C-alpha positions in Angstrom: 131.6 116.7 18.8 130.6 113.8 21.4 130.2 111.6 18.2 133.6 112.5 16.6 135.3 111.9 20.0 134.0 108.6 19.9 134.7 107.7 16.4 138.2 108.7 17.0 138.5 106.7 20.1 136.9 103.4 18.6 139.5 103.9 16.0 142.2 103.7 18.5 140.8 100.9 19.9 140.9 99.2 16.5 144.3 100.1 16.2 145.4 98.3 19.4 143.1 95.4 18.8 144.8 94.8 15.6 148.4 95.2 17.2 147.5 92.8 19.8 145.7 90.2 17.5 148.7 90.4 15.3 150.8 88.9 18.1 148.5 85.9 18.6 146.7 87.5 22.0 142.9 88.0 22.2 141.5 91.5 22.6 138.4 91.8 24.6 137.5 95.4 25.5 135.4 95.7 28.4 134.7 99.6 29.8 136.0 100.1 33.6 133.7 100.6 36.2 134.5 103.9 36.5 133.5 104.4 32.8 130.0 102.5 33.6 129.6 104.9 36.5 130.1 108.2 34.6 127.9 106.8 31.8 125.0 106.4 34.0 125.7 109.6 35.8 125.8 111.7 32.5 122.3 110.0 31.4 120.6 110.6 34.7 121.8 114.4 35.3 123.1 115.4 31.8 126.5 115.8 30.3 127.5 118.9 32.5 127.6 116.6 35.6 130.8 114.6 34.3 132.0 117.0 31.9 134.8 118.8 34.3 135.7 115.1 35.4 136.2 113.9 31.8 138.3 117.3 30.7 140.4 116.7 33.8 141.1 112.9 33.1 141.3 113.7 29.4 144.3 116.5 30.1 146.1 113.9 32.7 146.1 111.1 30.1 146.9 113.3 27.2 150.5 112.3 27.2 149.9 108.6 27.9 151.1 107.6 24.3 154.0 109.8 24.1 156.7 106.8 24.7 155.2 104.3 22.8 156.7 104.0 19.2 153.7 102.6 17.7 151.3 105.1 18.8 153.6 107.7 17.8 153.6 106.2 14.4 150.0 106.3 14.1 149.7 109.8 15.4 147.8 108.9 18.5 149.6 111.5 20.8 148.6 114.5 18.6 144.6 113.1 18.7 145.0 112.8 22.7 146.1 116.3 23.0 143.3 117.6 20.3 140.7 115.7 22.7 142.4 117.3 25.7 141.5 120.8 24.3 138.5 119.9 22.8 137.1 118.7 26.3 138.7 121.5 28.1 136.6 124.0 25.9 133.2 122.1 25.9 133.7 121.9 29.8 134.3 125.6 30.2 132.6 127.2 27.3 135.7 128.8 25.8 135.5 128.8 22.0 132.0 127.7 21.5 128.9 129.6 20.9 126.6 129.9 23.7 123.8 128.0 22.5 126.2 125.2 21.5 127.9 125.1 25.2 124.3 124.8 26.4 123.4 122.0 24.3 126.3 120.1 25.0 126.2 120.7 28.8 122.8 120.2 29.3 122.6 123.2 32.1 122.2 120.8 34.8 122.4 123.0 38.0 124.6 125.6 36.1 127.3 123.5 35.0 130.6 123.0 37.0 132.0 119.9 38.8 128.9 118.6 40.8 130.1 115.3 40.8 133.2 116.4 43.0 131.1 118.8 45.0 128.6 115.9 45.8 131.3 113.7 47.0 133.4 116.1 49.0 130.3 117.6 50.8 129.3 114.1 51.9 133.0 113.6 52.9 133.3 116.8 55.1 129.9 116.0 56.9 131.0 112.4 57.7 134.6 112.8 58.9 133.7 116.0 61.0 131.1 114.5 62.7 132.8 111.2 62.8 135.5 112.9 64.9 133.0 114.8 66.8 131.0 111.9 68.1 134.0 109.9 68.5 135.7 112.7 70.8 132.5 112.6 72.8 132.2 108.8 73.2 135.8 108.7 74.4 135.1 110.8 77.4 132.7 107.9 78.3 129.6 110.2 78.5 126.0 109.1 78.5 124.4 108.0 75.0 121.9 110.6 74.9 124.7 113.2 75.3 126.4 111.8 72.3 123.4 112.0 70.4 122.7 115.5 71.3 126.5 116.4 70.6 126.4 114.8 67.3 122.7 116.5 66.4 124.2 119.9 66.9 127.4 119.2 64.9 125.2 118.0 62.4 123.0 121.0 62.4 125.8 123.7 62.9 128.1 122.1 60.2 125.3 122.0 57.5 124.3 125.5 58.3 127.7 126.6 58.1 128.4 124.9 54.8 125.2 126.2 53.4 125.6 129.8 54.4 129.4 129.6 52.9 127.9 128.1 49.6 124.9 130.8 49.5 127.6 133.6 50.2 129.8 132.1 47.6 127.3 131.8 44.8 125.5 135.2 45.7 128.8 137.0 45.5 130.0 135.4 42.0 126.6 136.4 41.0 126.8 140.1 42.1 130.3 140.3 40.7 129.1 138.7 37.2 126.1 141.3 37.4 128.3 144.2 38.1 130.7 143.2 35.1 128.0 142.8 32.9 126.7 146.3 33.8 130.0 147.7 33.0 129.9 146.0 29.7 126.4 147.2 28.8 128.0 150.8 29.7 130.8 150.4 27.3 128.6 148.8 24.5 126.6 151.9 24.6 129.3 154.6 25.1 132.5 153.0 23.1 130.8 150.3 20.7 133.6 150.4 18.3 136.1 149.6 21.1 134.2 146.7 21.8 133.7 145.5 18.4 137.6 145.5 18.3 137.9 143.5 21.3 135.5 140.9 20.1 137.7 140.9 16.7 140.8 140.1 18.7 139.2 137.6 20.7 138.1 135.5 17.6 141.8 136.1 16.2 143.2 134.6 19.1 141.0 131.5 18.7 142.5 130.9 15.0 139.9 132.8 13.0 141.6 135.1 10.1 140.9 138.7 10.8 138.5 139.6 7.9 136.3 136.5 8.9 136.5 137.6 12.6 135.6 141.2 11.7 132.4 139.8 9.7 131.3 137.9 12.7 131.8 140.6 15.2 129.8 143.0 12.9 127.0 140.6 12.6 126.8 139.6 16.1 127.0 143.4 17.4 124.5 144.7 14.7 121.5 143.0 16.9 120.9 144.8 20.2 119.4 141.9 21.5 122.6 139.5 21.1 125.2 142.1 21.0 125.5 142.1 25.2 124.7 138.4 25.2 127.9 137.9 22.8 130.1 140.0 24.8 129.4 138.6 28.1 129.8 134.9 27.0 133.2 135.9 24.4 134.9 138.5 26.6 133.9 138.0 30.2 133.2 134.2 29.8 129.9 134.4 31.7 126.6 133.0 30.9 124.0 136.0 31.6 121.3 133.4 31.9 123.2 131.3 34.4 125.4 133.6 36.3 127.0 130.8 38.1 123.7 129.3 39.1 121.0 129.6 42.2 122.5 130.4 45.3 119.6 129.1 46.9 119.9 125.7 45.1 123.7 125.6 45.9 122.9 126.1 49.5 120.3 123.3 50.0 122.2 121.0 48.0 125.2 121.8 50.2 123.2 121.2 53.6 121.8 118.2 52.3 125.1 116.5 51.3 126.8 117.5 54.7 123.7 116.1 56.9 124.0 112.7 54.7 127.4 112.4 55.6 126.9 113.6 59.0 123.9 111.5 60.0 126.1 108.1 59.4 128.2 108.2 62.5 125.4 109.4 64.4 122.5 107.1 63.7 123.7 104.0 65.6 124.2 106.1 68.7 120.5 107.0 68.4 119.4 103.4 67.9 122.0 101.2 70.1 123.9 102.2 73.3 127.3 101.3 74.9 129.9 99.3 72.7 127.5 98.3 70.5 126.7 101.7 69.3 130.4 102.4 69.0 131.4 99.3 66.9 128.1 100.1 64.7 129.1 103.8 64.3 132.7 102.7 63.4 131.6 100.1 61.0 129.0 102.2 59.2 131.4 105.2 59.0 134.1 102.8 57.7 131.8 101.7 54.9 130.9 104.9 54.0 134.6 106.1 53.9 135.3 103.4 51.6 132.3 104.2 49.1 133.2 107.8 49.2 136.8 107.2 48.5 135.9 105.0 45.8 133.7 107.7 44.3 136.8 110.6 44.4 138.2 107.7 42.0 136.1 109.0 39.3 137.7 112.2 39.0 141.3 111.7 40.3 141.9 108.7 38.0 143.3 106.6 41.0 142.1 103.0 41.6 138.9 102.7 43.2 140.5 100.3 45.9 143.7 102.6 46.8 141.2 105.7 47.2 138.8 103.6 49.4 141.6 102.4 51.5 142.9 105.8 51.8 139.9 107.5 52.6 139.2 104.7 55.3 142.4 105.4 56.9 142.5 108.7 57.0 138.9 109.1 58.4 139.6 106.6 61.0 142.8 108.0 62.0 140.8 111.4 62.5 138.3 109.3 64.8 141.1 107.8 66.6 143.0 111.2 67.3 139.8 112.6 68.8 138.4 109.6 70.6 141.9 109.7 72.5 141.6 113.3 73.2 138.2 112.7 74.4 139.6 109.8 76.9 142.1 111.9 77.9 139.9 115.2 78.7 137.2 112.8 80.0 139.6 111.1 82.4 141.1 114.6 83.4 137.5 116.1 84.2 136.8 112.8 86.3 
């Protein structure tokens, strides 16, 4: 499927190359920085790491050719909509057999948009602890008090994020297990009704009734695959994954939040006074810009725009808390 998509996109590139060269201009295709980063992430972590991002981008861009007469004449809009549907199916598992999805996705950390979670997790730690540290610094307290406060904020925030992630994944796994148990009971008690549901599912996907019924009969005739098939097709659940490991999700959440939170704190542990404040703001500003550029991978906005927007929001939050700390510190003084 990936090769087929690539071949069609290559044909689109050839179409535009011919059009541009026919006008006397030179066509030099260069993959964008976003494409290079996503390709590296796919090679490093597996296709599942970037598939949700690619599917969202494909859906957003599926109408890009609608107002171009040359593209409409060549059938490019229909190709793009087909690609968007296919990418959503691959990313979400809908309409594909379980083993095929597993092969396509690579099963890295149970699938899902881990790229988005990684960027936003680090951003949460950075912005929240930067605001906390700046608020305490605004009150003009001693450097060791700032370090202690920032460290407490890091540990408390990371533990809270990890616990929340653990509870979320655990709750999802328990719900999936309950749904699969219910499906197993229905398969024992009313197998014919379950077969009819499966036939309807396949018909909804475009398979003619005779073929859908034959497929359902074959899949449900084997006890080992019957429940697995129903879980995947009717419930959209992978019985082997069940949403991934709760402990692994919690550990990643703790690590990502801590990574972001340590950036504004580290300068106060190494420096003192105004030098520490300036170093903290500088390091945090750089990290905010990098995180903003990272968000452009799944938002489709320009990297520079995303970086500047993230920088402005983060520094604005730090400025508000610094001012509040200065007011409160003066009042207490």
